[in-house]
C-alpha positions in Angstrom: -2.7 5.8 -18.9 -0.3 7.7 -16.7 -0.7 7.2 -13.0 -1.9 10.3 -11.2 -0.3 10.7 -7.8 -1.8 14.1 -7.1 -4.5 12.4 -4.9 -1.8 12.2 -2.2 -1.5 16.0 -2.1 -4.7 15.9 0.0 -3.3 13.3 2.5 -2.4 14.5 6.0 0.5 12.0 5.9 3.9 13.1 4.4 4.0 11.0 1.3 6.7 10.3 -1.3 6.5 8.4 -4.6 9.7 7.1 -6.2 10.4 4.9 -9.2 12.2 1.6 -9.0 15.6 3.4 -9.0 14.8 5.5 -6.0 14.2 8.7 -8.0 11.6 10.9 -6.3 8.9 11.6 -8.8 6.3 13.1 -6.4 6.0 14.3 -2.8 3.2 16.0 -1.2 3.3 19.4 0.7 3.2 17.7 4.1 6.8 16.5 3.5 8.0 20.1 3.7 7.7 20.5 7.5 9.4 17.1 8.0 12.2 17.9 5.6 12.7 21.3 7.4 12.9 19.7 10.8 15.5 17.1 9.8 17.4 19.6 7.6 16.8 17.9 4.3 17.0 20.2 1.2 13.6 20.5 -0.5 15.1 19.8 -3.9 16.4 16.4 -2.9 15.6 14.0 -5.8 16.5 10.4 -4.6 15.5 8.2 -1.7 19.1 7.2 -1.2 20.0 10.9 -0.4 17.1 11.2 2.0 17.6 7.8 3.8 21.1 6.6 3.1 20.5 3.1 4.6 17.1 2.5 3.1 16.7 -0.2 0.5 13.5 -0.2 -1.6 13.8 -3.9 -2.3 14.1 -4.8 1.4 12.7 -1.7 3.3 13.2 -1.3 7.0 10.3 0.2 8.8 12.3 2.7 10.9 15.0 5.1 10.0 16.9 7.3 12.5 18.0 10.8 11.3 19.2 13.9 13.2 17.3 17.1 13.4 18.9 20.6 13.1 20.1 20.4 16.7 21.7 17.0 16.2 19.0 15.2 18.1 17.9 11.8 16.8 14.5 11.6 15.1 12.8 8.2 14.4 10.9 8.1 11.1 8.4 5.3 10.6 8.1 4.4 6.9 5.2 2.4 5.5 6.3 1.2 2.0 3.9 0.1 -0.7 5.1 -1.3 -4.0 2.7 -0.5 -6.9 2.9 -1.5 -10.6 1.1 -0.3 -13.7 3.1 0.2 -16.9 6.0 1.0 -14.5 7.0 0.2 -11.0 6.6 2.7 -8.2 7.1 2.8 -4.4 4.8 4.8 -2.1 6.4 5.9 1.1 4.2 7.1 4.0 6.4 8.9 6.6 5.7 9.7 10.2 7.8 10.8 13.2 7.4 8.2 16.0 7.9 8.0 19.7 9.1 4.5 20.1 8.0 4.4 23.7 4.3 5.3 23.1 1.5 4.0 20.9 -0.9 7.0 21.1 -4.3 7.6 19.8 -2.7 10.0 17.3 -0.6 7.3 15.9 -3.6 5.0 15.5 -5.3 7.9 13.7 -2.3 8.3 11.4 -2.3 4.6 10.5 -6.0 4.7 9.6 -5.3 7.8 7.5 -2.6 5.9 5.6 -5.0 3.1 4.9 -7.8 5.5 3.9 -5.6 7.4 1.4 -4.4 4.1 0.0 -8.0 3.0 -0.5 -8.8 6.3 -2.3 -5.8 5.9 -4.6 -6.6 2.2 -5.4 -10.1 3.3 -6.5 -8.5 5.3 -9.3 -6.2 2.7 -10.9 -6.9 0.5 -13.8 -6.6 -2.9 -12.0 -9.4 -4.5 -10.1 -8.5 -4.6 -6.4 -10.1 -6.6 -3.5 -8.9 -6.6 0.1 -9.7 -9.6 2.4 -9.1 -10.3 6.0 -7.2 -13.4 7.3 -10.4 -15.4 7.3 -11.3 -14.6 3.7 -14.0 -12.1 4.3 -14.2 -9.2 1.8 -13.2 -5.8 3.3 -12.9 -3.5 0.3 -13.3 -3.4 -3.5 -12.4 -0.7 -5.9 -14.8 0.3 -8.7 -13.3 -1.9 -11.4 -13.4 -5.1 -9.3 -16.9 -4.3 -8.1 -18.2 -3.9 -11.7 -16.3 -6.9 -13.1 -17.4 -9.3 -10.3 -20.9 -7.8 -10.1 -20.6 -7.1 -6.4 -23.5 -5.1 -4.9 -22.9 -2.6 -2.1 -25.5 -4.3 0.0 -23.7 -7.7 0.2 -20.1 -6.7 -0.2 -19.2 -7.2 3.5 -20.8 -10.6 3.7 -18.9 -12.1 0.7 -16.0 -14.5 1.2 -13.2 -15.1 -1.2 -14.2 -18.6 -2.3 -17.6 -17.2 -3.3 -15.8 -14.9 -5.8 -12.9 -17.1 -6.9 -13.1 -20.9 -7.4 -9.4 -21.1 -7.0 -10.1 -21.1 -3.2 -12.4 -23.8 -1.8 -12.6 -23.1 2.0 -11.4 -20.9 4.8 -8.6 -23.4 5.6 -7.5 -23.4 1.9 -7.5 -19.6 1.9 -5.4 -19.5 5.1 -3.0 -22.0 3.7 -2.4 -19.9 0.7 -2.1 -16.7 2.6 0.4 -18.2 5.0 2.5 -19.2 2.0 2.9 -15.4 1.2 5.6 -15.4 3.8 7.7 -17.6 1.5 6.4 -16.2 -1.9 5.9 -12.5 -2.5 2.8 -13.2 -4.7 0.3 -15.9 -5.5 -0.9 -16.0 -9.1 -4.1 -17.6 -10.5 -6.7 -17.3 -13.3 -10.4 -17.3 -13.0 -13.4 -17.3 -15.4 -16.1 -14.7 -15.3 -18.8 -14.6 -18.0 -16.8 -16.9 -20.3 -13.8 -14.6 -20.1 -10.5 -15.5 -18.3 -8.7 -13.0 -16.1 -5.3 -13.1 -14.4 -5.2 -12.4 -10.7 -2.4 -11.9 -8.2 -2.4 -11.8 -4.4 0.0 -9.6 -2.5 0.1 -8.3 1.1 -0.5 -4.6 1.7 -0.8 -3.0 5.1 -0.7 -6.6 6.5 -3.9 -7.6 4.6 -4.2 -10.0 1.6 -5.0 -8.0 -1.5 -6.2 -9.5 -4.8 -5.3 -7.6 -8.0 -7.2 -8.4 -11.2 -5.5 -7.7 -14.5 
């Protein structure tokens, strides 16, 4: 099934989707104003032409570009790597004032996370987001159905109650800390006499479990 990125059209955050080569395959209408301000042609088709020093494999959070008057503009980039049949990169863009962390910026960060949650709810993998202590924060529809998670007890569940790969809070923290050395942690689990593959990655600074 082809991934539908049109959900991001409704995001208040300028959003770009590229493939693994950097080719831009989608951008929402909120990128238009930003592109105009920093004098970027609307028909630009590759991340390398937009941000010459940006590397998808090792993305830097901030890029400095010049506006039409030659003044420097700092662009904050939140990059999310997403895989289905193909590999994609989601880039959330925001002008930043490096000297201030305003309520507006806090709102923008929350909007990024909300849009990402909405998008995750549409994909084919099961997805669960946990905090650093192993408490469940979010599940998409597929994970909720597969693991038989009721809405009433979702926020009370802890990761070791759902996956026997983890045995305690300390064990969970030890695994999560290792994500600084390894990009992913892979494991299998049994549910209703059927085995599933799972993988942990960090997204928006939170541990996320993907079920395949």
